[in-house]
Structure formats: C-alpha cells, structure tokens
N, C-alpha and C positions, 0 to 999 in steps of 0.2 A: 846943209848937206844936200849935193847935187841929186836929183831924181835921174834915175838912168834911163837910157835909150829904150830897154825892154818893158819899161813901166808901161808905155802906151804902144803897144805893137799890132793892134788890131781898131781899124777905124771905120765907122759907117760913113758912107758917101750917099748922095742923092740916087746913084745908079749902080752901087756896088759895095762889095765889102773890101777893104784893103787889108793884107796881112803881110807884116814884115817876114821875109824868108828867113828863119832862124839858121837854116842849113848853110847859108852862106854868111851870116852875120858871125864876126865883126868885120870880116875882111871887105865885105860888100853891104850896102844899105839898099836892099832890093825888095820892092814892095810887089806882091802878087794880088792881081785884080780878081775878085770872084763875083761875077755878075748874077749867080744863080745859087739856090742852097745847095744844089748837086755839086758846084765848083768848090763850096765851102767845104763840103764833106769830104771831097778828094784831097784838098789841100790838107786837112787835118790828118787823113789817112796817110798821106805822103810826106808827114813830119815837115811841112811847112812852118808849121807852129807846134809848140810843146808845152809841157806843163800846164799852167793855168791858162794859156794862150787859146787852146781848143775851148775852153768855157767862153770866153768872150767872141770867140768866131762863131760859137753856136748860137749864142745871144742874137748876134746881129745876121746871121745866117736865117734865122727864123724870121727877122723882119723883112729880108729877102723874099722868103716864101710867103709872108703876108700881102707884099707888094703884088707878087705873082698871083694870088689866089683873089685880089680885091675884087674882080669882075664877077667872081663866083656868088651863087646864093649862099646864105650864112650858113646853112648845113654843110654844103659841099666845101666851102672855105675851110671850115673847122675841121673837116675829114682832110682836106690837103695839109694842114697845119700838123696834124696828127702824123701823117705819112713823111713829112718833112722831118719831124722830132724823131721818129723811128730811124731814118737814115742818117742823122747826125749823132746819135746815140750809139748806133752800130760802127760809126767811122773808127772809134777806138773804145774798146768795152770794158777795160779795167778800170779806169778812172770814172766815178760816177760824178765828176763835174759836168759831163755833157747833159745828163739827165737832169741835173739842177738847173742848168741855163734854160733848157727845153720847158720845163715845168714852170720857171720865173715867168716866161712869156706867155704860155697857155694859160697861167693862173690870171693874169692881168685881162687877157681877151676873154675867158669865159666870166670874170667878175662884170665885164662891161655888158654882157648879154650877147644875144645874136645880132652880131653886126656884120656888114660888108662893106666894100668900098674904102673910103678914105677912114671912116671909123675903125675898120678892122686894122688898118695900117698903123693908125694912132695908138690903138691899143697895144699892138705888138711892139711899137716902138717904146712907149711907155714900160711896158713889161721888161724889154731889153734893158732900158735906163735903170729901171728898179734892180734888175739883177746885178747890173754892174756896180752900182753903189754899194749893195748888200755884199758882195764879195770883197769889195776893198775895204769896208768897213770891217769884216769879219777879220781879214787880213791884217788890218793895224792892230785889232784887239789881241789877234793870235801873237804878232810881233811884240807887242807890250808884254804879255805874258812870258814869251820866251827870254826877252831880254832881262827881265828880272831875275831868271834862273842861272844867267851867266856871270860870273864873277868878273869884277874888272881885270883886265888883262887877259882874259880866257883866250886860249888858243884853241880854234874850232875846226875840226875837220867834217867836211860836207861832202856830200855824193850827188851827182847829177845838178839838176837846176831846180830849186824851190821857188824860183819867180817870186811872186808878191809876198809870200811867206818870209823869205829871206831878206828881200828888200825892206820889208816892214820892221824885221828884226833889228837890223843894222841900224834903221833910223831911229827906232826907239833905243837902243843901246846909246847911240848918240846924245839922245835927249836925257839920259840917264847919266852922261859924263862918262860911260864906261869905254875904255879902250880895248878893242878885241881885233884878233887877226885871225885869218882863215888858211887852211890848208884844203886844196879842192883836188879832188880825183878828176881825170880826164874824162871819163865815162864814155868808154867805147860802145857801140861802133860810131854814135854820132857827134862825140867829143862835145857833150853839152856842158859838162864842167868845165872844159878847157876854154870854149868859145862863148859860153853864156854865163856862167857863174863867175869865172874867173874876171872876164872883161867888166861884168856889172859891178862887182866888188872893187876892182879898180877905179871905175867910173865914179864910185860913190867914195873915193879916198882911203880905202881899207886895205891893210897889209895883207898881201895875198900871195901864197906860193902853190906852185901847180905840182902834183906828184901823178905818177901813172897808176892806172888801177891796182897793178901787181904790188905797189909799194904801201896800200893802205895797213894791212896787218903789221908791218914792221915799225912804219910809223906810230902806231898805237901802242905797240911794244917799247918803244923807245923812250916814252915819255914827252915826246914833242908836242903832244896834244893833251887838252884838258877834257873835252868833251866831244862826242860825235853828235852831231845835228843835221838831220835830214827831213825832207818833206815826207808826206805818205799820200800815194795816189788814193789810196782808201786804207780805213782801219774798222776791222769787224768788231761787232760789240763784245767779243770775248778777247780782244785786244791784240790780234795779229795785225802786223803792219804790212801792208803791200806797198811796194815801191819798185823804183827801177832796179832792173838787175844788178847785183853786186851788193845791194843794202845788207842783204842777208850775212855775207861774208865778213863785212865790216862790223857788224852788230855783234856777231859770234866772236870776233877777235877783240872787240871793244869790251865785251863781258869777261873775255879771258884775261884781260890785263887791266881790269878794274877801272875802265872808262865809262863814265855814264853816257848812255844814248837816249837822247831827246828826240822823238818823232813828232812832228807838226802836222796837223789836219784840222780843218775847221770844226768838223764834228764827224764822230764815229758814224758808220751808214746803218741806220735802222733796218734796211734792206738786207745786210749781211751778218746774220748771227754768228756765222763761223767762217773761216777761210774757204770752205767748200763753196760756200755762195758767191764768191767772187772770181768771175772769168778771168783767166790768166790769157794775155794775147800773145800770141806767137806769130812773130814777124817771118818774112822770107828770110831764111838761112843766108842768102846771097848777100845780104846786107852786111853781114859780119867779114864778108870777104875783101871788103872795100873800105878805105878810110878816105873821106873828103873827096870821094868819086875816083880814087886811086885803087886799083885792085892790088890786095897784098898777099894773095895767096893764089897758086896756080889753079887750072882749070881741072886738075887731078883731086882737088880737095873741094868737099861740101861744107856749108856752115850750118849752124844750128842757133836759133836765136829766139829763146823765151825773152819777152821784154820786160818782165817784172818777176819779182820773187817775193816770197812770204816769210817774214820773221816773227817766229813764234814770241808771244809775250814773255816768255821767260828771259828773253835776251833785250828787252826793252825796258829802260828805267822809267822814263815818264813819256806820256802822250799829253802834247800841249795843244790845247783847242782855244778857240775864241772865248769860251767860258772860264779857262784857267786850266790848269795842269791836273791830270789823272793818272793815277797808277794803270798799268794796263788792265789788271783785273777788276778794276772799277770804273773803267771808260763808259760802260753801258749807262752810268748814272747821269751821263751828260743829258739824256733824253727823259730824266725823270722829273716830276714838277719840283720847282724851287720850294 
C-alpha cells in the first residue's frame, strides 16, 4: 500500500525546518522554511501544519533552539530551551502533542547532563529522533487496535484529519485483508477533510466519498455508514473527547442513530482529569468568513470560531489507544500499572 505524501511533511535540514504547507495541499506542494524556533511557532499558529504536524514541527523546532543556544553556558542554554518549549506549547494550546514533543527533547538533554556546544545539539537531535519514532510506533499500535474493531467492508465516517492515526489504521486494515471505505466531512473553514483526509485516503487506494459538514447527521441516519471514527486532540481521564469543532454534533447524531463512535488517541492526558482542565482554542472569527482565501460573507458579518469541541463520554462508544481499546469511563486505567 502506498505511503501518502503527508506521512512525511516536516523535515529537519542543516539550516532550517521545512514544513509542507497544508493550507495549500493538495493543489500545490509548497514547503515553508523555518530557520528559527520562533518561525516554527508562527507556522504552527498560522495553520501551515495541523493535526500531528505540529508535534513533529515542535520536535525539530527544539533542535533549532538548541543550535541557536549552543554558544551559551549550560545553564543559560537550558533556560533558552525552556523558553523555546514554552513558545511552542503556547502556539496551539488544546492539543497536548506539543508539550509531549518538547518534553521528549528536554528529557534527552537532561539525561545527557549539563552540556553545551555540539553536545547540546546532538542531545536535542537524539531527543527529537526518539520522539519521532515513539510517536510513529504508538500510532502504528493504535492503528492496529483500531483496524481490529472495524468489520470487513466497514463504511467509516470520519471528521477532519486524523493524520498518522488514520494512515496507520488503513494500513493495518489492509494487512488484515479488510476492505474499508470512507465518508469524509469537508471540515470548514480550512477544509482539512476535503484536502487532507480525502486526498490521503485516495492516495492509499481507499474508496472515498466527500460530504459537506452539514450532511453528517443525515448520512448517519440513512444507514450509509457503520462507524464514526475520529482522532482526538486530547482525551481526559474521565473520558471526554476533545477534537476538531463538529465532532460533538457527529457524536450526538451517531448516538441517536445507533452508530458506534470510536475516538483515537495515543493516551489520555494525565494532566487533564476533566474537560475543565483542557483549554479550548478560539481562533480569529474572521477565519470562518473565508474559504481557501476567498471571502464568503460580506463585511457586515462577524465570525465566531471555537476550534475544538468537547464530546461527553456518554456519546463515545470506545476510546482506542496504543495499548488497546477502553470504554470511556475506564480510560484512566491506561495509566495504571499492568
């Protein structure tokens, strides 16, 4: 099965981090060059990269920060890395991938001891490489667990762009000999579902149908799909699923029409016992007044843009992690000793 373009969309070079601009994909293959950690943070905030893309961008942004701090004393260099990490984590606050990426790099730096110069850069680079492989390995495991839950011939409705989770689920289903097809919501206002999800599934040879966001409940009611499957930007210890705005409405409709909802996350967040512990990002309302750079409402109208919503556990059937599936009310067991 073909590995899709977006599987490798952040690349570390000797002088910069190159990020494939997902705002322009698939119509153009444009790479944004980020020479500093500040430029990486701006690229994340400005939606150059989305879903798991910011995780990889943060990993390699921390390497840029280490290169920039290599001439400092060990103490000052470590402080500079903390500052860079704080900047990256703040660039998009709802998804905790950014914090994980920063911690992966800092853990390797701290394990190496008080270092500076090339030793600091080497430690940060190792931490980023470890974080990259860990994320991919966990995504593969999550995909395998997810694929086992999908019946052969499953018709899957998904929302927004689940990135590595979706890629690995499709790959795992193929290894199991399962034939699955997808309905993708377009996901306004950035159309990640239309441009990223649908394109990637098509690249992988999967039967793919695109619907507008407003069609989801009707498709669920019609019996055209067997399961709702989305990623989760964060899952709380009490089973709330935080994901791209629109997930809540689909989950409620799926519950009403007896369609199971599977939410994918590598692990529930131990720092978020409840939904109240998750900051919800609100983006500039002007963004919803445009589609692919074209204004779709007059200047007499204002926009409102909560970027994420929270689905209560009663509307979630299963939370699939890299350690397997959990019922929403049992997902905290993920962190308990085996």
